[in-house]
C-alpha positions in Angstrom: 244.5 16.3 -46.3 246.0 15.4 -42.6 243.6 16.0 -39.6 244.9 17.2 -36.7 244.0 16.6 -33.0 240.8 18.0 -32.1 239.2 17.9 -35.8 236.2 16.6 -36.1 235.7 13.1 -37.2 239.3 12.2 -35.4 238.9 11.0 -31.9 241.4 12.1 -29.3 243.0 9.8 -27.3 242.8 10.5 -23.6 246.2 10.8 -21.4 247.0 11.6 -18.0 246.7 9.7 -15.0 243.5 7.3 -14.8 243.4 7.3 -18.4 241.4 4.6 -19.7 240.9 3.0 -16.2 236.7 2.4 -15.3 235.0 5.3 -13.0 235.4 4.6 -9.0 232.3 2.5 -7.4 230.0 4.7 -5.3 230.8 5.1 -1.8 229.1 2.4 0.2 226.0 3.2 1.9 226.2 4.6 5.7 225.5 1.8 8.2 221.7 1.6 9.9 221.0 3.4 13.0 221.2 1.7 16.1 217.9 0.1 17.2 215.8 2.3 19.1 216.0 1.5 23.2 213.1 0.3 24.7 210.1 2.1 25.2 210.6 1.8 29.1 214.2 2.5 28.9 214.1 6.7 28.8 210.9 6.7 30.9 211.5 9.0 33.8 210.4 6.9 36.5 213.0 4.2 37.6 212.3 1.3 39.8 214.6 -1.9 40.2 214.2 -4.7 42.6 217.0 -7.3 43.1 216.1 -10.7 43.1 217.7 -12.9 46.0 219.4 -16.3 45.4 217.9 -17.7 48.6 215.5 -16.4 50.7 215.1 -16.6 54.6 212.8 -19.5 55.1 210.5 -18.2 58.2 210.7 -14.6 57.5 207.6 -14.8 55.6 205.7 -15.6 58.4 206.4 -12.4 60.5 207.1 -9.8 57.9 204.0 -8.5 58.0 204.6 -7.7 61.5 208.1 -6.7 61.7 206.8 -4.1 59.1 204.3 -2.3 61.8 206.9 0.3 62.4 206.6 1.3 58.7 202.9 1.4 58.7 202.8 4.0 61.1 205.6 6.0 59.5 203.8 5.9 56.4 200.4 6.6 57.6 202.1 9.8 58.7 204.0 10.4 56.0 200.7 9.8 53.7 198.7 12.8 55.7 202.1 15.2 55.0 202.2 13.9 51.5 198.6 14.7 50.8 199.0 18.4 51.6 202.3 18.6 49.6 200.6 17.1 46.7 197.6 19.7 47.3 200.1 22.6 47.8 201.5 21.3 44.1 198.3 21.6 42.4 197.7 25.4 43.1 201.6 25.7 42.2 201.6 23.9 38.9 198.3 25.5 38.3 199.7 29.1 38.4 203.4 28.7 37.8 204.1 25.6 35.8 206.7 24.6 37.8 206.7 21.6 40.2 208.4 22.9 43.6 211.9 21.0 43.8 211.5 20.7 47.7 208.1 19.1 47.5 208.8 17.1 44.1 211.6 15.5 46.5 209.7 14.8 49.7 206.8 13.1 47.6 209.5 10.8 45.5 210.5 10.1 48.8 207.4 9.0 50.3 206.6 6.8 47.6 209.7 5.4 47.8 209.1 4.4 51.3 206.5 3.0 50.3 207.8 0.6 47.4 210.5 -0.4 50.0 207.7 -1.6 52.6 205.6 -3.1 49.4 208.7 -4.9 48.0 209.4 -6.2 51.8 206.0 -7.3 52.6 204.8 -9.1 49.7 208.5 -11.0 50.2 210.5 -9.9 47.3 213.5 -8.6 49.7 214.9 -9.8 53.1 217.0 -6.4 54.1 215.1 -4.6 56.4 213.5 -1.3 54.8 215.3 1.8 55.9 213.4 4.6 58.1 214.2 7.2 55.2 212.9 9.2 52.5 216.5 9.2 50.0 217.6 6.8 47.9 219.9 4.0 49.3 221.8 2.5 46.5 222.7 -0.5 48.9 219.3 -1.3 49.7 217.9 -4.1 46.9 215.0 -1.6 46.1 215.6 1.5 44.2 213.6 3.9 42.9 213.6 7.8 41.8 211.7 9.8 39.4 213.5 12.6 37.1 212.4 16.2 38.0 210.5 17.6 35.5 213.3 20.5 34.6 211.3 21.8 31.2 207.9 22.5 33.8 204.8 21.1 34.0 202.0 22.3 31.8 199.5 24.4 34.1 196.3 22.0 32.9 197.8 18.8 33.9 196.8 18.4 37.6 193.5 19.0 36.3 193.4 16.1 34.3 196.1 13.6 35.3 193.6 11.7 37.3 191.2 11.0 34.3 193.9 10.4 32.0 195.5 7.7 34.0 192.6 5.9 34.3 193.1 3.4 31.6 196.6 2.7 32.4 195.8 2.5 36.1 193.1 -0.3 35.3 195.8 -2.5 33.6 198.1 -1.9 36.4 195.8 -2.9 38.8 195.1 -6.2 37.3 198.7 -6.9 37.1 199.3 -6.3 40.6 196.2 -8.9 41.1 198.5 -11.4 39.5 201.3 -10.2 41.7 199.5 -10.8 44.7 198.4 -14.5 43.4 201.9 -15.2 42.7 203.3 -13.8 46.2 200.8 -16.3 47.7 202.5 -19.5 45.5 205.9 -17.9 46.5 205.2 -17.9 50.3 205.5 -21.6 50.0 208.2 -21.7 47.5 210.2 -19.9 50.2 209.0 -21.5 52.9 209.8 -25.0 51.8 212.7 -24.4 49.1 214.2 -20.9 50.3 213.5 -19.7 47.0 211.5 -17.1 45.2 211.1 -18.5 41.6 212.7 -15.7 39.4 210.2 -16.0 36.8 207.6 -15.2 39.1 209.7 -12.5 40.7 210.4 -10.7 37.4 206.4 -10.4 36.9 206.2 -9.2 40.2 208.8 -6.4 39.6 206.7 -5.5 36.4 203.7 -5.0 38.8 205.2 -3.0 41.1 206.7 -0.9 38.3 203.5 -0.2 36.7 201.9 0.5 39.8 204.9 3.1 40.6 204.6 4.8 37.1 200.4 4.9 37.2 200.9 6.9 40.6 203.6 9.1 39.4 201.6 10.3 36.6 198.3 10.7 38.6 200.1 13.2 40.4 201.6 15.0 37.6 205.0 14.3 38.7 205.9 13.2 35.6 204.1 14.7 32.1 205.0 11.8 29.5 202.5 9.0 29.4 203.3 5.6 30.7 204.1 3.4 28.1 202.0 0.2 27.7 204.9 -1.9 27.7 205.9 -5.4 29.4 208.9 -3.7 31.6 
């Protein structure tokens, strides 16, 4: 008896396009995700200080004197900022929002103080502007992102306590900054240069101090990163 196609015992011959070809290989795995950004890259406190290729040789001798008008201005601004921070304490406590006008003023006072600090500690030569506003042309640039999501009402009560571990480290780093500036005084005096490696450490010290202050006064809600940057 002749078996017909499809009869048990008789294998059917595959027909049609691709008949007899091996199965297609599986698709390649997706590429790995890009590396995570630095833990400080997206932190809401931003401070940068430009390093100069050459410094004025005799400016370190008189910068402390030239900065006296800024000291006077900062004393007055510091008194006003104290009351602004006090008012923001109750505003956050009862509304969960940092009033934008007070926020901009306090950030401006911090910005002014950082410019003067970088000037007196020999990191920049241009004279600091008498302004609370950001100046992209000045070699010290500072800003803090406004907390659009609001500020938890409990934060003004405890930030001064929570910041202590970070503030201790920031204080130690800034103590190192002052030592390095002492040596930079002589390198500028004799070679008109602030060694870049020393300068970078000083810039880190300024950043840590700025982050500690911003967190202490609930200008930011994210804890400062323990990151050397």
